[in-house]
ZAKEMAR-75726 format. One record per atom (N, C-alpha, C): x, y, z; residue in three letters. Coordinates in steps of 0.1 Angstrom, whole numbers, plus 5000, padded with zeros to 4 digits. Layout:
BEGIN
XYZala...
END
This chain:
BEGIN
216779813753met218079753744met217979623748met218179543735arg217879403737arg219179353733arg219779243742val221079203740val221079063738val221879013731ser221978883725ser222978823738ser222378733744asp222978673756asp222778533759asp222878423748arg222578303750arg223578233756arg223378133766pro224478093775pro225278003768pro226677983772ile227477893767ile227177763778ile227177663773leu226877533781leu228177463780leu229077463792arg230277413790arg230177263790arg231477193784pro231077073784pro231176943792pro231877023806leu231376913820leu229976903823leu229277003816arg227776983819arg226976983805arg227776913796arg227276913783arg225976833782arg225476763792leu224376663793leu223176783796leu223376863798leu222376983796leu221476983784leu222476983770leu222176983759leu221076873756leu220976773763gly220176653761gly219076633771gly218676743779leu217676733790leu216376723786leu216276753771gly214776753768gly213776863775gly214276983775leu213677083781leu212077103778leu211277103790ser209977083788ser209577243786ser208377253782leu207377373779leu206977423792leu206977533796leu206277593807leu204877553805leu204077533818ala202877473820ala201877603814ala200977573805leu200077653799leu199277753809leu198977873807pro198277953818pro197277893820pro196377793811gly195177763816gly195277623825gly196577573827leu196677443834leu197077473849leu196477403859ala196877443873ala198377413875ala199077503883arg200177473886arg200177503902arg201277423908glu201977483920glu203177533923glu203677603931asn204977653931asn205577603947asn206577543948phe207277483960phe208577573960phe208977573972ala210277603975ala211177523988ala212077473986leu212877413996leu213977493998leu214277564013leu215277644015leu215977584025leu217477584023ile218377504031ile219477604039ile219477624049gly220677734053gly221177644066gly222577614063ala223377554075ala224377664081ala224077694093ser224577804101ser225577754113ser225177674122asp225777624134asp226177474131asp227677454129tyr227777304126tyr228077214136tyr227377134140gln227577054155gln228877004157gln229776944150asn230776874150asn231976934149asn231977094144leu233177154141leu233277264153leu234477294151asp234977414161asp234277524158asp233677614169lys232577714168lys233177844157lys234577854157arg234877934144arg234477914134arg233777804130trp233477774116trp232177784112trp231377824126ser229877864125ser229677974115ser228477984111leu228078114102leu226878184108leu226778304104lys225678374110lys224578404098lys224978404085gly224278444075gly223178344070gly223478214069pro222378124061pro221078144067pro220978154083arg219478134086arg218978304083arg219778404080asn219178524077asn218778494063asn219578474052asp219278414040asp217878354038asp217478274050met216378184047met215378264052met215478374063asp214178454065asp214078544051asp215078614046leu214978694035leu214278624023leu214778514019val214078464008val212878394011val212378364024ser211178294025ser210078414024ser210478524031val209678624032val209378694016val210278704009trp210378763994trp209378653986trp209578523987leu208678433981leu207078433984leu206978433997thr205578444002thr204978584002thr205578683998gly204978813997gly205178893986gly206378883980gln206478953967gln206978913955gln206878763955ser207078693942ser206178723930ser206978733920pro205678733907pro204878623905pro205278513911val204278363909val203778363924val202678313927pro202278293941pro202978153947pro203878163960phe203878073967phe203378063982phe202477953981ser201577953994ser202677904007ser202377954021pro203177934031pro203177774033pro202577694030glu202777554035glu203477474020glu203577574010asn204477494000asn205877564000asn206277614015val207577654012val208377584027val209277534023thr209877454037thr211377504038thr211577524051val212777614055val213177494067val214677464062leu215477384070leu216777484073leu216677494088thr217777594091thr217977564106thr218577644115asp219077644128asp219277784133asp219177784148gly219377864157gly218177914164gly216877894161arg215877954168arg214777834171arg214277854182glu213377744187glu212377714177glu212177564174gly211277534165gly211977514151gly212977564147asp213877534136asp214077374133asp213977354120ile214077194116ile215777244110ile216777174119pro218177174113pro218377134100pro219277184091ala219577134080ala220777004079ala220376934087thr220976774088thr220876704072thr221576624073leu221776544057leu220676464057leu220176394070gly219076314069gly217576404066gly217576524073asn216376624072asn216476664056asn217576684051ile217676734034ile217076624026ile217576504030arg216976394019arg215476384021arg215376374035gln213776374037gln212876464031gln213076604032ala212576704027ala212576694010ala213576654003phe213676613988phe212676523987phe212676413996ala211676293994ala210176353993ala209976404005asp208476464006asp208176573996asp209176643990leu208776743980leu208576683967leu209476583961thr209376483952thr207976413950thr207276383963ala206076293963ala204976383958ala205076513962arg204076613959arg203776653949arg204876643936leu204876733925leu204176663915leu203676733904ala202976713892ala203376783882ala203276713872pro203876773858pro203376953857pro204477033853gly203877173854gly204277263864gly204477203875asp204977263889asp206277323888asp206477413896phe207677473897phe208377483912phe209477453909val210477443925val211677523922val211677603935tyr212677683936tyr213477613948tyr214777613948leu215477543957leu216977663961leu217177653973his218177773978his219177723990his220377693983leu221277653998leu222277734001leu222377764013ser223377864020ser224077784031ser225577794030gly226077754041gly227777734037gly228277634041his229777624040his229977514026his230877554018gly231077454006gly232777424008gly233077314003thr234477264002thr234477163990thr235877103990arg236176993983arg236876903988arg236676773979ala237376663986ala237676553975ala238476443976pro238976363965pro237676303963pro237376283949ala236176233943ala235876083948ala234676053951leu234475913951leu234475853940leu234075903927asp234275833914asp234975923907asp236175893907pro237576003898pro237076013884pro236775933880ala236475903865ala235476003861ala234276053872ser233176153868ser233776263870ser234776333875glu235376443877glu236576483870glu236376593862pro237576643853pro238876673862pro238476703873asp239576753884asp239976673894asp239076563894gly239476473905gly238776493918gly238176583919leu237476643933leu236176643931leu235276613942asp233776643943asp233676773951asp232876833946glu232176953954glu231076913964glu231176983976leu230476943985leu229977043993leu228777023996phe227577124002phe227677064019phe227777144027leu228177064041leu226777084050leu226076994053pro224977004064pro225577044078pro224477044085val225277084100val225676954107val225376844102asp225976744111asp227176684103asp227776784095ile228976744088ile230076644097ile230676564092gly231576484102gly232776494093gly233976404098pro235376424091pro235476334080pro236776344076trp236976244063trp237176094068trp236775994063ser236775874067ser237775794060ser238775724061asn239675644051asn238875524049asn237975474056gln237275324054gln236475374042gln235775464042thr234675474030thr235275574020thr236375654023gly236875744013gly236075854011gly235275904019ala234476014013ala234276074031ala233576224032val233276294042val231976254049val232076224062glu230776174067glu229676284066glu228476244062asn227376334061asn227376454051asn228076444043ala228376554034ala227476514021ala226876634015leu225776644004leu226876663993leu227076543984val227976553973val227276603960val228376633953asp227476683940asp226676593931asp227376463932asp226676363924asp225276333931asp224976323942glu223876313951glu222876433948glu223476553946ile222476653943ile221976653929ile222776603921ala222276553907ala221376473906ala221276373914leu220376273914leu218876323920leu218876403933leu217876453937leu217176563927leu218076633920leu217376713909leu216776653898leu217376513896asp216576443886asp215176363889asp215276363903gly213876313909gly212976413909gly213076543909leu212376653909leu211676673894leu212576683884arg212476693870arg211976583867arg211976463869asn211176343866asn209676343869asn209376413876arg207976413878arg207376533869arg208076603859gly207576703854gly207776833857gly208576873869ala208477023876ala209977093870ala209877223868asp210777303862asp211177333876asp212677313878val213677353887val214577483885val214477553897trp215777663896trp216377643911trp217677613909ile218477603922ile219677713923ile219977733936val220477863937val221477803949val223077823948phe223877783958phe224577903961phe224577933975asp225278033981asp226377993988asp227277903983ala228377853992ala229677853985ala230977843991cys232177833983cys232477713981cys233277693975his233877563970his235277533971his236177653967ser237577623970ser238077753969ser239477763967gly240077903966gly241077953978gly241478053976thr242478133985thr242278263988thr242178303999ala242178474000ala242978514010ala243678634009thr244378694021thr243578794029thr243378754042arg242478864050arg243778974053arg243779104050ala244679194052ala244379264064ala243079264067leu242579354079leu241279314080leu240779364094glu239379294098glu238379424098glu237179414096thr236079524093thr235279494106thr234579604109gly233679574120gly232279524113gly231979484103asp230879424097asp230979284095asp231879214101glu231979064101glu231878994089glu232679054080val232978984065val233478834066val232878714063val233378614065val233178514050val234178434048met234178374037met233378224039met232278194028arg231778064031arg232477954026arg233677954033gln234377804030gln234977734043gln234877614043leu235877574053leu236877474048leu237877524056asp239177424050asp238877314051asp239377234039pro239377084042pro240177024051pro241177074055glu241777034069glu240977014080glu239977114081ala239177104093ala238276964096ala238276914082leu237376774080leu238376634076leu239976684080gly240876544080gly241576544066gly240976644056ile241576644042ile242676714039ile243876684038thr245076734038thr245476804022thr246176874024gly246676914009gly247076824000gly247776714006glu248376623999glu247476543990glu246376504000met245276453992met244476503983met244276643984leu243676723971leu244676693959leu246076713963ala246976723951ala246776593944ala246976503953glu247076353945glu245776323937glu244576373942ala243376353934ala243476433921ala243876543920glu243976653909glu245076573900glu246276533905ala247076483898ala246576343888ala245976263896gly245276153890gly244376193878gly243476303881ala242676333870ala243276373860ala244376453861glu245476513851glu245976403842glu246376293849ala246976193842ala245876113833ala244476113837val243476063831val243176143819val243276283821ser242876373809ser244076353797ser245176333800arg246476283793arg246076183783arg245576093791ser245075973784ser244075973774ser243276063776leu242176073769leu242476193756leu243676213752ala244076313745ala243476303730ala243176173727ala242476163713ala241176173713ala240376203723glu239076233723glu238976373718glu237576393715pro237276543711pro237676633721pro237976773714ala238776853726ala237776913736ala236676923731glu235276993745glu235476893754glu235676763755ala235776683766ala236776723776ala237776783772leu239076803777leu238876943786leu238077023784leu238077173791leu237877163803leu238677253810pro238577243825pro237377263831pro237377253842asp236077263853asp235877393854asp234677453851ala234677603855ala233577633865ala232977533871gly232177563882gly231777453890gly230877443901pro230477353910pro229977213904pro229677213892ser229377073883ser228277003892ser227377093899phe226476983906phe225276953895phe225276993882leu223976933873leu224176813870leu223076753863pro222976623862pro224076543855pro224476473854arg225676393847arg224876273835arg223476253839thr222876173832thr221476233828thr221076183815ala219776263812ala218476203823ala217676283826ala216576223834ala215776123827ala215376053838arg214275943831arg212975953838arg212076053833pro210576063836pro209675953838pro208975953848glu207675853847glu207175863832glu206375743827pro205775713815pro204875833812pro204975883800gly203975993796gly204476153802gly205376133809val205776283815val207076353807val207076453805thr208376503798thr209276573810thr210476543809pro211276613822pro211176773823pro211376813833gly211076953835gly212576993833gly212577133832ser213677213828ser214377213842ser215977303838leu216777313853leu217477433848leu217477523859val218377613856val219177653870val220677673871ala221277653882ala222177803884ala222177853895phe223177973897phe223877953910phe225077953907tyr226077943917tyr226878073919tyr227078113934ala227978203939ala229278233937ala229778123933ala231178113931ala231578003921ala232878013914gln233077893905gln233877813915gln234477693908ser234777593918ser236177643925ser236977733917thr237877773926thr237977913932thr236777953936glu236578063942glu235978053957glu235978193962leu235078213974leu234178273975leu233178293982thr232078393981thr231878413997thr231478573999pro231378614015pro230078644018pro229778624030glu228878704039glu229378814046glu228378894049met228579034056met227279104058met227279204068arg226079234071arg225479364062arg224379324058leu223579404049leu222279424051leu221579534045pro222179614035pro223079724045pro224179764036arg225379844041arg224979984046arg225180034057gly224780144063gly223480134070gly222680034069ala221280014077ala221479984092ala220880054102pro221280034115pro220779884118pro219679834111asp219179704116asp219879594106asp220979604101arg221679534091arg222179374097arg221879274088lys222079164093lys222979084085lys223678964090ser224778904079ser223878824071ser224178864060gln223478784045gln224578724037gln224578624029gly225178604019gly225178714008gly226478754005val226378873995val225578813980val225778683977phe224978643964phe223478633966phe223178593980thr221778573981thr221278743982thr221778793987tyr221178923990tyr221179013974tyr222379013967thr222179083955thr221279013946thr221178883947leu220278813937leu218678873939leu218478873952phe217178913957phe216779043951phe217879163955glu217879293949glu217579283934glu218079213927val217879213913val216279143911val216079043916leu214779003916leu213479123921leu213679183928ser212779273934ser212779383924ser213679423916glu213679543906glu213079483894glu213579353889tyr213079303879tyr212379163879tyr211179143885pro210879023890pro210078963876pro210179003863ser209578923854ser210778933843ser211978953846ala213178933838ala213478803835ala214078763826ser214678643823ser215878583831ser216078473833tyr217178413840tyr218678503835tyr218678503822gly219778563816gly220278693821gly218878793819gln218878913823gln218978953840gln218578853846val219078873862val220478823864val220978723855ala222478703859ala223178823853ala222678893843gln223679033840gln223779113852gln222379133856glu222079253867glu223079233880glu223179093882val223779043895val225379073893val225879033881leu227279073876leu227579223877leu226479303872arg226779443874arg226879503887arg226179463896lys226079493909lys227379443917lys227879343915tyr228979283920tyr230279383914tyr230179413902ala231279513898ala231279643903ala230079703908thr230279813913thr230579833928thr230079713934arg230179733952arg231579683954arg232479613947asn233679563953asn233579473963asn232279413967ala232179333977ala232479183978ala232679133966ala232979003963ala233979003952ala235178913950lys235978913938lys235478763932lys234478703936ser234078573927ser233578633916ser233278503907thr232478543894thr231378433894thr229978483898pro229078373900pro229078313884pro228378183886leu228078103872leu226778073871leu226378083858phe224678083859phe224677973846phe223777853846glu223577763837glu221977723835glu221777663823gly220677593821gly219877703808gly218877693810asp217977783798asp217677913804asp218778013798leu218578143806leu217778223800leu217178153787asp216078273779asp214778273786asp214378153794arg213278143800arg213178273814arg211878293815val211478393826val211578333841val211978413848val212478353862val210878313869val211278183873phe209978143882phe208778093873phe209078093860gly208478043852gly206978133848gly207478263851gly206278373851gly205978423838gly205478533837ala205078593824ala206178683821ala206778753811pro207678843810pro207279003814pro208279063817gly207879203818gly208879283819gly208879423825gly209979523826gly210279563841gly211079653840arg211579673853arg210479733862arg210379683876ile209179763885ile209779863892ile209279993891ala209780113895ala208480173904ala207480103906gln206480173913gln205680043921gln205180113931trp204480013941trp203480083946trp202080003951pro200980063961pro201480123971pro200780253971gly201080313985gly200180333995gly200280384007arg199380394017arg199780494027arg198580594029gln198980694041gln198780654054gln199680684062ser199980634077ser200680744084ser200180764097asp200580874107asp201181004100asp200581044090gly200881164082gly201981154074gly202181044069gly203081014060gly202780904051gly203380844044phe203380714034phe203980614036phe203280504037thr204480354038thr203980294023thr204980214017leu205080134007leu205780004008leu205479904003ala205979764005ala207179743993ala208179843997ala209179833989ala210179893998ala211479863999gly212579914004gly213879894000gly214879884010ala216379854005ala216579773994ala215679663995leu215779553986leu215579573971leu214479703970gln214279743956gln214979863954gln216079913961gly216880013956gly216480143966gly215680133973leu215080263980leu215980303991leu216180403992gly216980454004gly216480594008gly216880654021pro216480794020pro216980874012pro216080974009gly216381083998gly215681053982gly215180903980ala214680883970ala213380923967ala213180983956glu211881063953glu210880963945glu209780953947leu208780903940leu207280993936leu206880973927ala205781063920ala204680963923ala203581043931val202280983933val201080983923val200680873917leu199880853905leu198480803909leu197480833906ala195980773909ala196080643903ala196380623893arg196380453887arg198180433883arg198180283880ala199380233877ala199680283864ala198780303853ala198980333840ala199380483838ala199280553846asp199180733844asp200480733839asp200680853829ala201880913827ala202480983837ala203780993835pro204481093846pro203581243847pro203381303834asp202881423835asp201081423844asp200781303846gln199581303854gln200081293870gln201181303873ala201781293888ala200481393898ala200081353907leu199281453918leu200381513926leu201481433928gly202381513935gly203481413936gly204381453948phe205781393948phe205881343964phe206581243968val206981223981val208681193982val209081193992arg210481163995arg210781054004arg211280964004val211480864013val212680894025val212080864037thr212680914049thr213580814056thr212980694054glu213580584061glu213280454051glu214180354052ala213780204044ala214480104051ala213680024054glu214179884060glu214279784046glu214679664049val214379554038val213479554025val212379534033phe211279544024phe210079654025phe210279744035thr209379824037thr210180004036thr209480074031ala209980244034ala208880344037ala209380444044arg208480534048arg208880654041arg207780744035ala207980864028ala207380974035ala207681124029glu206981234035glu206681304021glu205581374023ala205181474009ala206281594009ala206581613997ile207481733993ile206981793979ile207081953980glu206982023968glu207982013957glu207381953947lys208381923934lys207881963923lys208182053913asp208082093900asp206482163902asp206482253910gly205382343910gly204182283917gly204182143922leu203182053923leu203282023941leu201982053950thr201982023962thr200781903964thr201281803968leu200281683970leu199281723980leu197881693973pro196581723981pro196481633991pro195781664002glu195281594014glu194681454010glu193781474003asp192981374000asp193281283986asp193781173986leu194181093976leu193080973972leu193180923960pro192280823957pro192980693962pro191880603964glu192180493968glu193080403958glu194080333962gly194680263953gly195880313944gly196380433952phe197180513943phe198780453945phe199580483935tyr200880413932tyr201780513935tyr203080463937leu204280563940leu205280503930leu205480583921arg206480583912arg207780653913arg208980553912arg210380633912arg210780693900arg210980823904val211280903891val212680923886val213780893898asp215080903895asp215880803904asp217080773898val218180673907val218980793915val219180813924ala219980883933ala221380793933ala222380863929leu223780793931leu224580883937leu225380803947asp226280893956asp227880843950asp228280973942phe229580943934phe230580943944phe230580993956ala231480953966ala231980833969ala233380823973leu233880693977leu234580703992leu234280593998ser234580604011ser235980514013ser237080544023ile238080454020ile238580454038ile238680304040ala239080294055ala240680314054ala241180374064leu242580384066leu242980264074leu244480224073pro244780134079pro245180114096pro245380044103pro245880064116pro247280094116pro247380204130pro248680264129pro249580184133pro251080214132gly251780114140gly253080064133gly252980074118thr253780004107thr254280144104thr255480124096ala256180234091ala255280284078ala254780194071ala254080264059ala252780334065ala252080304073ala250880354079ala251380484088ala252180484093asp252580594101asp253080724091asp253580654080ala253880764069ala252580824065ala251780714061leu250380764057leu249780884065leu249780834080tyr249180934090tyr249681064088tyr251081054088ala251981194088ala251681264075ala251281214064ala250981284052ala249381314051ala248381284059leu247081254059leu246381394053leu246981514060pro246381644055pro246581654040pro247781634038glu247981664026glu247281554016glu247181424018val246281344011val245081384009val244281434020lys243081464021lys242681604011lys243581684010ala243381814002ala243881773990ala244781643984ala244981613971ala243581543965ala242981473971ala241981373970ala240781453970ala240181553976gly239181653974gly237981603979gly236881653978ser235481613986ser235081483981ser235381433970arg234781303962arg235081183971arg236481203979leu237081103986leu236881114002leu236281034008ser236581024021ser236880934029ser237580954041phe238680874048phe237880834061phe237680704065val237080674076val238180574084val237780564097glu238580474108glu238780334103glu239980304107pro240280154106pro239180064109pro238979954101gly237879854103gly236679894100gly236580014096glu235080034091glu234680004077glu233679934076leu233379904064leu233080014052leu234080014042ala234080104032ala233980074019ala233980134008asp233980103993asp235380053991asp236480113997leu238080063997leu238680064010leu239580004011ala240479984026ala241980004022ala242480084028leu243880104027leu244680004036leu245579914033ala246179814043ala247679814040ala248479754051val249679724051val250079584050val250879524041leu250779354041leu252079314046leu252379294057pro253879264059pro254379134054pro253479054049glu253978924045glu254078934030glu253879044024ser253779054009ser255279094005ser255379123990gly256779143987gly256879323989gly255979383991ala256279523996ala255579564006ala256179524020pro255679554033pro255679714036pro256379784029glu256579934033glu255680024022glu254479934017ala253779994008ala252480014015ala251480114008ile250180114011ile249280044001ile248579934004trp247879843993trp246479913994trp245879893981ile244479953982ile243679813977ile242979793987leu241879673988leu240479703986leu239779583983pro238179613984pro237979623996pro236779684000gly236379724012gly236279614023gly236079494017thr235879384025thr237279324034thr238279384027gly239579364034gly240179234031gly239679184019phe240279044014phe241079084001phe242479034001ala243279113990ala242779003976ala242679043966asp242478953953asp243578873950asp243378713951pro244378633947pro244978633933pro244078703925val244078693908val244078823907val244878883897gly244879023890gly245579103900gly245479223894pro246579333900pro245979413910pro246679443923gln246079513935gln247279643933gln246379743933pro247279873935pro247879893946pro249079943948lys249679993960lys250380123957lys250780203967val251680303967val252680303976val254080293973glu255280253980glu255280403989glu254980384001ala254980504011ala256180524017ala257080464024val258080494033val258980584026val259280544011ala260480604005ala259880773999ala258480794000leu258180913992leu257981014003leu258181114002ser257781254009ser256381254009ser255981354021ala254481354023ala253681414012ala254281494004ala253681543992ala253781463980ala254881373980gly254681253970gly253781163972gly253681123985leu252781023989leu251181063987leu250981183991ala249681233987ala249381273973ala250181303966asp250181313950asp249781173943asp250681063948glu250280933942glu248980843945glu248680863960leu247680793967leu246480853959leu246281003959ala245081063954ala245281043940ala246081043930thr245881003917thr245580843916thr245980763923lys245480613921lys244080583926lys243780673936leu242380673942leu241480743933leu241880853929gly240880923918gly240580833905gly241780773900ala241280693886ala240480573890ala240480503902met239780393907met238280453909met238180563914ala236980613916ala236180673905ala236880713893lys236280713881lys235780603875lys236480503875ala236080383869ala235080313879ala235180323891ile233980243899ile232680343896ile232880453896asn231580533893asn230880503881asn231680483870leu231180463855leu230480343858leu230980253864met230080103866met229080123872met229080203884lys227880243891lys226580323882lys227280403875leu226080453865leu225480353854leu226380253849gly225880173843gly225080073847gly225180033861ala224279953870ala223080013873ala222880143873ala221780223877ala220980203866ala221480223855leu220480243841leu220180123835leu221280023834gly220779913827gly220579923815gly220479813804pro220579833790pro218879793788pro218079843795val216679803789val215879893785val216280013786ala215580143779ala215380163766ala216180113759leu216180143744leu216080003736leu215080023725asp215079923716asp216079913705asp216979853710val218279843702val218679703703val218879633693asp219779493692asp221079523695asp221879463704val223379453704val223679343706val224679273697thr225279163698thr226779183697thr227579113709leu229079113707leu229579003700leu230779023692arg231278903685arg232578893686arg233278783684thr234678783685thr235678713677thr236478723673arg237578593664arg238878613669arg239878503664asn241078543667asn241878473655asn243178463655ala243878403644ala243478253639ala243178193650gly242878033652gly241378023646gly240678133648ala239178123644ala238778263638ala239178253625pro239078413621pro237878453616pro236878343616glu235278413612glu234778463626glu233678543624leu233278623634leu231978533643leu232078513652arg231278433660arg230678503675arg229378493678gly228878553688gly229578533701gly229778643710leu230478643721leu229378633733leu229078503737glu228178483748glu228478563761glu227478583767leu228078693781leu227578633793leu226878493791thr226978433803thr226978283803thr227678223810pro228778263819pro229578383814pro230378443824val231078553821val232278493812val232478553800pro233278493789pro234778543793pro235778453787thr237278473790thr237778483777thr238778583778leu239178623765leu240878623767leu241578573756val242978573757val243678673747val244978713749thr245878783740thr245478773727thr244978863719ala244778883704ala243478843701ala242678803711asp241178813707asp240478933704asp239778943694glu239479043691glu237779073696glu237279183696val235879223701val235379303690val234279263686his233479333676his232079353681his231279463674val229879483679val228979493667val227879453669leu226879453657leu225679503665leu224979613659ala223779693665ala222979723657ala221779733659arg220579793651arg219679863657arg219179963651asn218180073659asn216880053654asn216079993663his214579973659his213880073661his214280183667met213280293673met213180413660met212480473659gln211980583651gln212880733657gln213580713665ile214680823668ile216080783666ile217180883666pro218580823662pro218980803680pro220180713678val220880683691val222180713692val222680793700asp224280783700asp224880673706asp225880623702val226680513706val227980533710val228380493724asn229680503728asn230280383733asn231380323731val231880223737val232980253747val233080233759leu233980243768leu234780113775leu235880103778tyr236579983785tyr237180033795tyr236679953810ile237479983821ile238379853823ile239679883824gly240679763826gly240779703839gly241479583844ala241579533855ala242279633861ala243279723857asp244179843862asp243079963867asp241879933864tyr241280073863tyr241280193854tyr241980123843ser242080243831ser240680263825ser240580343816ile239580363808ile239780403796ile239580323787gly239580323772gly238380403767gly238380453753his237180493747his237480413732his236580353728phe236980283713phe236080333704phe234880383704tyr233980443695tyr232980523698tyr232780623688ser231280693694ser230780743677ser229780743679gly229080753664gly227180733667gly226680763655arg225480783656arg224480653650arg223580573654leu222680503648leu221080553645leu220880583631his219780633625his218780553628his217380593627pro216480483628pro216680363618pro216580233621gly216580143611gly218080103605gly218880183613glu220280143607glu221180063615glu221979983610glu222879893617glu224479933616glu224979903629leu226379913630leu227279793631leu228179793621lys229079693623lys230679743625lys231179713637lys232479773641lys233279663650lys234679673643gly235779583653gly236079723661gly236079663677leu236379743686leu237779763690leu238379633697phe239679633702phe240179473701phe241279463703ala241579313707ala242579313720ala242279203726ile242679183740ile244379173742ile244779273750gly246579263750gly246979343762gly248079393767gly248479463776gly249079373787gly249879463795glu250279383807glu249479343817glu248479423820thr247579383830thr246079313825thr245879203832met244679153829met244079093841met242379063838gly242079013850gly240479053848gly239879063856ala238379113856ala238279263851ala237779243839glu237479383829glu236179403825glu235679523822arg234379543818arg234279643808arg233179623798met232979733784met231579783787met231679903785leu230279983787leu229980023773leu228779963766val228180023755val227080143762val227380253759val226380353763val225480413752val224380423754met223480463744met222580563748met222380683741asn221780783744asn220580853733asn219180853734pro218680903724pro219181043721pro218881093709ala219381213701ala218581263696ala218781413695ser218181493685ser218481483671ser217581453661pro218181453648pro219181523642pro219281653644his220081753640his221381803651his221481733658ser222181763673ser223781713668ser224881743675gln226181703673gln226081573679gln226781463675val227181353680val227781363694val226981293705glu227581293719glu229181203718glu230181263720asp231281223721asp231981183737asp232181063742leu232181073755leu233881013754leu234781063745ser236181023746ser236781083758ser236381213760tyr237181263773tyr237081183786tyr236281093785leu236181013797leu237580933797leu238380913787ala239480843788ala240480933790ala240681053793gln241581153794gln242281133809gln243481173809glu244081153824glu243781273831glu243481393826ala243081493834ala241781533836ala241481613847val240081643851val239481743838val238381723831arg238081813823arg237481953829arg237982043824ser237682183832ser236582253826ser235582183827leu234382273821leu233482213830leu232082293832gly230882223836gly229882113830gly228882133836thr227782033829thr226782113819thr226882253822ala225782323812ala225982283798ala224882263790gly224682243776gly225082103772gly225282003784leu225481883782leu224081793783leu223981693777thr222881593780thr222681553794thr221381483798ser221581453811ser222481353814ser222381243804leu223181123805leu224881183806leu225181253797asn226581343795asn227181413807asn225681453815ala226281553826ala226581443837ala225781323838ala225781233847ala227281153847ala227681123836leu228881063833leu229881163834leu229981293833phe230881383837phe230981393854phe229981403861glu229881403876glu230581273880glu230181163874ala230481033878ala231981023882ala232881103873gly234281093874gly234881233872gly234481313867phe235281433862phe234581573868phe233481573873gly233081683876gly233081713891gly232381803897gly232881863912gly231781823919gly230581743918glu229481713927glu229881573933glu229281543942thr229281383948thr228081303949thr227081373944arg225781293943arg225081353930arg224381253923gly223781293909gly222481203911gly221281263902ala219981163902ala219781153886ala219681003882ile219680993871ile218380973866ile217481023857ala215880993853ala215880863848ala214980793852leu214680673847leu213680673834leu213080813829ser212880803818ser213080953812ser213080983798ser213681093795ser212381203792ser212481323797glu211581433796glu212081543786glu213181513780glu213781603773glu212781643760glu212981743753asp212181803742asp212881743730asp214281693731thr214781663719thr214481533714thr213981453724thr213381313716thr211881323721thr211181423721gly209981433722gly209281323735gly210081323746gly209681253757gly209681143757gly210581083747gly210980933746gly211780873755gly212280753753pro213080673762pro214080743770pro214680683782gly215880743787gly217280643781gly218280653788pro219480623781pro219680493786pro220180403780gly220980253785gly222180243783gly222780163792ile223880143793ile224180003794ile224679903783leu224979773786leu226079723790leu226479713803gln227979673808gln228279513809gln229279483802val229579353799val230779333807val230679203816glu231879153822glu232679063815glu233879073814leu234878983808leu236078963817leu236678833814arg237778783820arg238778773810arg240078863814thr241178813803thr242278783807thr243178703801arg244078643804arg245378633792arg246478613796ala247678583786ala247378463778ala247678443766ala247278313757ala248478243763ala248378103764asp249378013769asp250477963757asp
END
């Protein structure tokens, strides 16, 4: 499925339009790949409570991946790591960071590629140059020797300010190198920690007051910027749009050396400038899990599965994983030429096979949790990488998986028993995606009226919830967490929070009034809300597992409103924000020789599920359809799923409208297509685990491609 997904370049970073983006180095030309990885964990001049564990682990993960699994080669001597906590580490002080940039810049030649990764605390401070910041604030990355605010200089000591980062990036690009920079740090925002978890979920944000920056100082800086904006009211409207991200991109066009074309620049941010991003122990459930930045880990999961995707495709996959895991409420931001292939490599499809090796009576492969493999995953054994599925020599099942490696054992499947003697250089290819459609819910600590009412009703709650929902002890990391918020406006309610325990400061937060209800009433209402959330989350899980890449179908989303009645493209990266009465339309064209059934589902911020279209696209046919207009009382983070499934020419059109029904559909999966059966089980069936084939073996499509799901992230708000 091909998706129209050209990035919106927001005006505050409008100078990207004039960067003079260079062409990638031609394959025949020599090129070097460099990386500078900066992880700030132990802050020397701050209270120990502000230290982080994840950044040093991020550096380990990224450096191992770059030197061992990257689609383009990174020699170890070209990967510089600044971090702390172990003997021999070079700490990420401001001086060391500046020196590392200077050393790297001196080594570059035109056509080289540079990957930069910064993990640590971020914060905001009154801008050194208020006229350069739309909100009057500088975004800061904090080296480990960060100091306090200085009234004499009007700045934070040893801070790495966004303006300086922009100059450092210019220095790299002026040498003709293409640059990809990733920031896994918070910048601002607030969050309410409702409960503690056993997996040390920490936000990568330093309270500005820890540096001597008061709330009054920040408010004064923002007020000054607002006054400047009002004085510029006569300027073009695009200059007045609000800051949507950290704005670390260059403010001025790069000035390269004579005869050198400036390199390109792509920037990925873990959070927008008013948001937070967490670190937590990952991969979830693994006994050897470590504290990692959620954004860093998720990004490299995607890169491991799609190492030759475009930056835009990687961005969309990151957003899909965020949506299904409920681990971070931030909206990552992606900018630059997102149509390019990551790392300046060659384009390619999803990687779902790896070289295998026999050892100790089983099999090992250089892929693991980062590639989505876990115990129970099944893989076909193929003599050659290009062999078709029906040429499988046999099958293996994964028994254990670490971050980068996995072990498997032979199994009997489809009448095949794996021979003892296998050819050298055999491959292990994933044949399905196992999805656990059950959800775990952490209980609240006892001792409050609301929590005690829940525990008294717990047998009824479990009976009403069914086998799909499981309840775990307070503090355990789960998909969702139940909490009592004494400081909220409803202290006698049970609130339903993300598993991290952080309440979402924006958008609806589900709750059940516990004390006023009978045990049966509490059980019924809580099970109903949790069941509705489970259905929505599982549909997003399925969308994330399949992705939109299986089918040769162009899909373009368009929008319009009363003020701009002409249809225009709805750009998907960064995440678009729509307001009341904005319309969404779809334009799709089927380039295949088989028909495709199309359904459009919409998951609201309140976990509602709407169905807006079902129909069939015949070969070469085009679909133009108005879908819906934004409205309703509940707005926030919402998602649209365009579900596409290959169809038999004379079959009935697949209609997924039943997914929007309140009641559980009282039928089994017999007679449904594999995708429809999976959707049924995701929220409306009786099973708790499903396996989704990565390619179709059904007779109806002649062994053609499998289904695809385009999952689009939206942010909605009421019109001003």
